[in-house]
C-alpha positions in Angstrom: -48.2 127.5 49.1 -49.0 129.9 46.8 -45.5 129.0 45.0 -46.8 125.5 44.6 -50.2 126.7 43.5 -48.5 128.9 40.8 -46.6 126.2 39.8 -49.2 124.1 39.2 -51.1 126.7 37.3 -48.4 127.1 35.0 -47.9 123.4 34.1 -51.6 123.5 33.5 -51.5 126.4 31.4 -48.5 124.7 29.5 -50.5 121.8 29.0 -53.6 123.4 27.8 -51.0 125.5 25.1 -50.0 121.8 23.8 -51.4 120.5 21.0 -51.3 116.8 20.0 -50.4 116.3 16.3 -50.6 113.0 14.2 -48.2 113.0 11.2 -48.4 110.1 8.9 -45.4 110.2 6.1 -44.0 108.0 2.9 -41.0 108.0 1.1 -39.5 105.5 -1.6 -42.9 104.6 -3.0 -41.7 104.1 -6.3 -45.0 104.2 -8.3 -46.0 100.8 -7.0 -49.7 100.8 -8.0 -50.5 97.5 -6.7 -49.0 94.6 -5.0 -46.2 92.1 -6.4 -48.1 89.1 -7.5 -45.7 87.2 -5.0 -46.9 84.7 -2.5 -43.9 85.5 0.1 -44.4 89.5 0.1 -48.1 90.4 1.5 -47.2 94.2 0.9 -49.6 96.4 -1.0 -49.5 99.2 -3.4 -51.1 102.6 -3.7 -54.7 101.0 -4.1 -54.2 99.6 -0.8 -52.8 102.6 0.7 -56.1 104.5 -0.3 -57.7 102.1 2.2 -55.2 102.3 5.0 -55.5 106.3 4.8 -59.2 106.3 4.9 -59.2 104.1 8.2 -56.7 106.6 10.0 -58.7 109.9 8.8 -61.5 108.1 10.6 -59.4 107.6 13.8 -57.6 111.0 13.5 -59.7 113.6 11.4 -56.8 116.1 11.7 -54.0 113.9 10.3 -51.2 115.4 8.6 -50.1 113.3 5.6 -46.8 114.3 4.0 -44.4 112.6 1.5 -40.5 113.5 1.5 -39.8 112.1 -2.1 -39.1 108.9 -4.5 -42.7 108.7 -5.1 -41.9 108.0 -8.8 -39.9 104.9 -10.4 -37.3 107.3 -11.8 -38.0 105.7 -15.4 -38.8 107.6 -18.1 -39.7 104.5 -20.2 -42.9 104.0 -17.9 -44.1 107.5 -17.5 -47.9 105.6 -17.4 -47.6 104.7 -13.8 -45.7 107.9 -12.8 -48.5 110.0 -14.3 -51.1 108.1 -11.9 -48.9 108.4 -8.7 -50.1 112.0 -7.9 -53.9 111.5 -8.7 -53.5 108.3 -6.0 -52.1 111.1 -3.7 -54.8 113.5 -4.3 -57.5 110.8 -3.7 -55.8 110.0 -0.2 -55.7 114.2 0.2 -51.7 114.6 0.8 -50.7 118.1 2.5 -47.5 118.5 0.8 -45.6 116.2 -1.5 -41.4 116.5 -1.7 -39.6 115.7 -4.8 -36.5 113.5 -4.6 -33.9 112.3 -7.1 -36.1 109.7 -8.7 -38.5 112.2 -9.8 -35.4 114.2 -11.3 -34.3 111.2 -13.2 -37.7 111.4 -15.1 -36.3 114.4 -17.3 -37.2 118.3 -16.7 -40.2 117.7 -19.3 -41.6 114.9 -17.9 -41.3 116.3 -14.5 -43.2 119.4 -15.3 -45.9 117.4 -17.1 -46.4 115.7 -13.7 -46.5 118.6 -11.2 -48.1 121.6 -13.2 -51.6 120.7 -11.9 -51.7 122.9 -9.1 -54.2 120.5 -7.2 -51.0 118.5 -6.5 -49.2 120.1 -3.3 -45.8 119.3 -4.8 -43.1 121.8 -3.1 -39.4 122.1 -3.9 -37.5 125.0 -1.8 -34.3 124.9 -3.8 -35.3 123.6 -7.4 -34.8 126.7 -9.6 -34.9 127.7 -13.2 -31.4 128.8 -14.7 -32.9 131.4 -17.1 -34.2 133.6 -14.2 -33.6 131.9 -10.7 -37.3 131.4 -10.2 -38.8 128.4 -8.3 -39.9 125.6 -10.6 -42.9 124.8 -8.2 -44.0 126.4 -4.7 -41.2 126.3 -2.2 -43.5 125.8 0.7 -47.0 125.0 1.9 -48.7 126.2 5.2 -51.5 124.2 6.4 -53.6 124.5 9.7 -54.1 121.7 12.4 -56.0 122.1 15.6 -55.2 125.7 15.3 -51.7 125.5 14.8 -50.2 127.0 11.6 -47.8 124.2 10.0 -45.4 125.0 7.3 -43.7 122.3 5.1 -40.5 122.7 2.9 -38.6 120.4 0.9 -35.3 120.4 -0.3 -32.9 117.9 -2.4 -28.9 118.0 -1.7 -27.3 119.6 -4.9 -24.7 117.0 -5.2 -27.3 114.0 -5.5 -29.2 115.8 -8.3 -27.8 118.5 -10.2 -26.1 116.1 -12.5 -29.7 115.2 -13.5 -30.6 118.3 -14.7 -30.4 120.8 -18.0 -32.3 124.0 -17.3 -33.1 123.8 -13.6 -30.6 123.7 -10.8 -30.5 122.8 -7.5 -29.6 125.9 -5.2 -27.6 125.7 -2.0 -30.3 124.3 0.4 -29.0 127.0 3.4 -29.4 129.7 0.7 -32.6 128.7 -0.2 -34.0 128.2 3.1 -32.6 131.1 5.1 -35.0 133.8 3.5 -38.1 131.6 3.3 -37.6 130.6 7.2 -37.5 134.2 7.8 -40.6 134.6 5.9 -42.1 131.7 7.7 -41.4 132.7 11.5 -44.3 135.4 11.0 -46.4 133.0 9.4 -46.1 129.7 10.9 -46.2 128.0 14.5 -44.3 125.2 13.6 -42.0 124.1 10.5 -41.1 120.9 8.9 -38.4 120.1 6.4 -38.5 117.2 4.1 -35.3 115.9 2.7 -33.4 114.1 0.1 -30.1 113.9 1.4 -27.5 112.1 3.5 -28.2 111.7 7.2 -25.3 114.0 8.2 -26.6 116.6 5.4 -29.8 116.8 7.1 -28.6 116.9 10.6 -26.6 119.9 9.5 -29.6 121.4 8.1 -31.8 120.8 11.2 -29.4 122.4 13.6 -28.5 125.6 11.4 -32.0 126.3 11.4 -33.3 126.2 15.1 -36.8 127.3 13.9 -37.4 123.7 12.2 -39.2 121.5 14.4 -39.2 118.4 12.5 -36.7 117.0 9.6 -38.0 114.1 7.6 -35.4 112.6 5.7 -35.9 110.0 3.1 -32.7 109.5 0.8 -31.5 106.9 3.3 -32.9 103.2 2.3 -32.9 102.0 6.1 -35.5 102.9 8.7 -34.3 104.7 12.2 -36.4 103.3 14.6 -35.7 106.1 17.1 -36.0 109.7 16.0 -32.8 111.6 16.4 -33.1 114.5 18.8 -31.3 117.8 17.4 -29.4 119.9 19.4 -31.9 122.6 18.1 -34.6 121.0 20.3 -35.9 119.5 16.9 -36.1 115.7 15.8 -34.8 114.0 12.9 -36.8 110.9 11.3 -36.1 108.5 8.3 -38.4 105.5 7.2 -36.5 104.7 4.0 -38.8 102.1 3.0 -41.6 102.2 0.2 -43.3 99.5 2.6 -45.8 101.7 4.5 -45.6 104.8 6.5 -43.9 106.5 9.4 -46.6 107.1 12.0 -45.8 110.2 14.5 -47.6 111.3 17.6 -46.3 114.6 19.2 -47.3 117.5 21.7 -46.5 120.6 19.9 -46.2 123.7 22.0 -46.0 127.4 20.4 -42.5 128.9 20.8 -41.4 125.4 22.5 -41.7 123.0 19.5 -42.5 119.5 19.9 -42.0 118.7 23.6 -43.1 114.8 23.4 -42.5 112.6 20.2 -43.3 109.0 19.4 -43.0 107.1 16.0 -43.7 103.9 14.9 -43.4 102.4 11.3 -46.5 100.7 9.7 -46.2 98.5 6.8 -49.4 98.6 4.6 -50.7 95.1 3.2 -52.5 93.8 0.0 -55.2 92.0 2.0 -57.0 95.6 2.6 -60.3 96.0 0.7 -59.6 98.0 -2.0 -62.1 101.1 -2.6 -64.3 101.6 -5.5 -62.2 105.1 -5.8 -59.3 103.2 -5.9 -60.2 100.7 -8.3 -61.5 102.8 -10.7 -58.3 104.9 -10.8 -56.0 101.6 -11.2 -58.5 100.5 -14.3 -57.7 103.7 -15.8 -54.0 102.9 -15.5 -54.4 99.3 -16.9 -56.5 101.0 -19.9 -54.0 103.4 -20.7 -51.1 100.6 -20.7 -50.6 98.7 -23.7 -50.5 94.9 -23.1 -50.4 93.6 -27.0 -47.2 95.8 -28.0 -45.3 95.5 -24.9 -42.7 93.6 -26.5 -41.3 96.2 -28.5 -38.3 97.9 -26.9 -38.2 95.3 -24.2 -35.2 94.7 -22.2 -33.9 91.1 -23.4 -30.9 89.1 -22.8 -30.0 86.4 -25.4 -27.7 83.7 -25.7 -24.9 83.8 -28.1 -25.4 79.9 -28.5 -25.8 79.2 -32.5 -29.3 77.5 -33.4 -33.0 78.8 -33.3 -33.5 80.7 -29.8 -36.3 79.8 -27.5 -38.4 82.9 -26.6 -39.1 82.9 -22.5 -40.7 85.6 -20.8 -39.5 86.5 -17.3 -42.1 88.0 -15.1 -40.7 89.6 -11.5 -40.9 92.5 -9.6 -38.4 94.7 -8.2 -39.8 94.3 -4.8 -39.7 90.5 -4.8 -36.3 89.2 -3.2 -36.3 86.0 -4.7 -36.8 87.4 -8.3 -33.4 89.4 -7.7 -31.8 86.5 -6.9 -33.2 84.6 -10.2 -32.5 87.8 -12.1 -28.6 87.8 -10.7 -27.6 84.2 -10.7 -29.9 81.8 -12.4 -30.8 83.8 -15.7 -26.9 84.2 -16.5 -26.2 80.3 -16.0 -29.0 79.5 -18.5 -28.2 82.1 -21.0 -24.5 80.6 -21.0 -26.0 77.0 -21.6 -29.1 77.2 -23.8 -29.9 79.1 -27.3 -32.8 81.2 -26.0 -33.9 84.9 -25.6 -35.3 86.2 -22.4 -37.6 89.1 -22.0 -38.1 90.9 -18.9 -41.3 92.4 -17.6 -41.4 94.1 -14.1 -44.8 93.7 -12.8 -44.4 96.6 -10.4 -45.0 98.5 -13.5 -48.8 98.7 -14.8 -48.0 97.9 -18.5 -46.0 94.8 -17.7 -48.5 93.7 -15.1 -51.1 94.1 -17.8 -49.1 91.6 -20.0 -48.7 89.4 -17.1 -52.8 88.9 -17.0 -52.3 88.9 -20.9 -50.1 85.7 -20.5 -52.5 84.1 -18.1 -55.5 84.2 -20.2 -53.6 82.8 -23.1 -52.3 79.9 -20.9 -55.3 79.5 -19.3 -53.8 79.3 -15.6 -55.8 81.2 -12.9 -52.6 83.1 -11.5 -49.4 83.2 -12.3 -47.3 83.9 -9.1 -43.7 85.5 -9.3 -40.7 84.7 -10.1 -42.5 83.3 -13.5 -41.1 81.8 -16.8 -43.5 81.7 -19.7 -43.1 79.5 -22.9 -45.2 79.4 -25.8 -46.8 76.2 -24.6 -46.5 76.3 -20.8 -44.8 78.1 -17.6 -43.2 77.4 -14.3 -43.9 80.1 -11.4 -43.5 80.7 -8.2 -40.4 80.3 -5.2 -41.3 76.8 -4.8 -41.2 75.7 -8.4 -38.7 78.2 -9.9 -35.1 76.8 -9.4 -32.1 76.2 -12.0 -32.4 72.5 -12.2 -36.4 72.8 -12.8 -35.7 75.6 -15.4 -33.1 73.9 -17.3 -35.5 70.5 -17.6 -38.2 72.9 -18.9 -35.7 74.2 -21.6 -34.1 70.9 -22.6 -37.8 69.7 -23.3 -38.2 72.2 -25.6 -35.2 72.0 -27.3 -35.9 68.4 -28.2 -39.3 69.0 -29.6 
């Protein structure tokens, strides 16, 4: 009888020691500030994420918010949008923001200009300067939730990023993590590692360092519906999509780690009401973008056909599946057949989106759905209207004029 009572007391004490943590994580956000303007895609952008996070924090005041990397679009030609991602993250009060390969593609000077503001909780545990081997930015962050101290680290697999670097380099993650985790054993109750690496590499790190309770992997582009249980008693998760967030609920016990673990994926839709702070920040991005001079340096495809070429503007989004089909199949066909030049505008970029708005005003149309082709005197738009035969018909009309 006494033994039974003791066992019950132990279980009760163990339950009291457990802390329920709510963790929301993102990856592959790709500097998409607003929705894609395409009817078949109802997903939102950063301006909608602000509303979603606000609602989640009302329900879970101690929510831990992390980004595992890939928050920029990786383009040095579109630093305008990249420069607004971290201010949006600051508005959402992210606890830690990892770096990914797309951030390294921006170039070292551009990267530093984005992360030098200490208000942005950017971390990179294995990104060092070649000249003195010192960290480029913070190597970890410790935050507190419900009395528990949680450390967050972030690594990039060297083989993925070192070829993009000049004055910086990516240290071997095991070499970088070993002293950091030794330090964090004394400072934190739980450790989370954000990784930009393939799955096997991330699993190996999670099992090598048994103090790591959770690995959030962000290089993979396919989500894992179920978390991977590691031999070290930790877990590995991956959302692998910029569509929304991975949401985790877990019971965390000191000296035991995460004893219960549940995850779901949550898309963020464009029908969410936009908060005034997010709208104001987005309008700043629009104001900074130049809509009139946007044609200079524009990506274009021109036919080799002789004769005066028709100028066509093509508006699409890298998040629009049908747009990719138009880009890969329809455009090459019309380029071969007609004398024309096509200018490309990816409206995932704010400056290109602003050009779309400018075209709507010039053509006196309320809304152009993508994919959209505009001419000097007209347009065709949307998945129902844009097809090879319709586009050929519109081009022939203008050749005959």
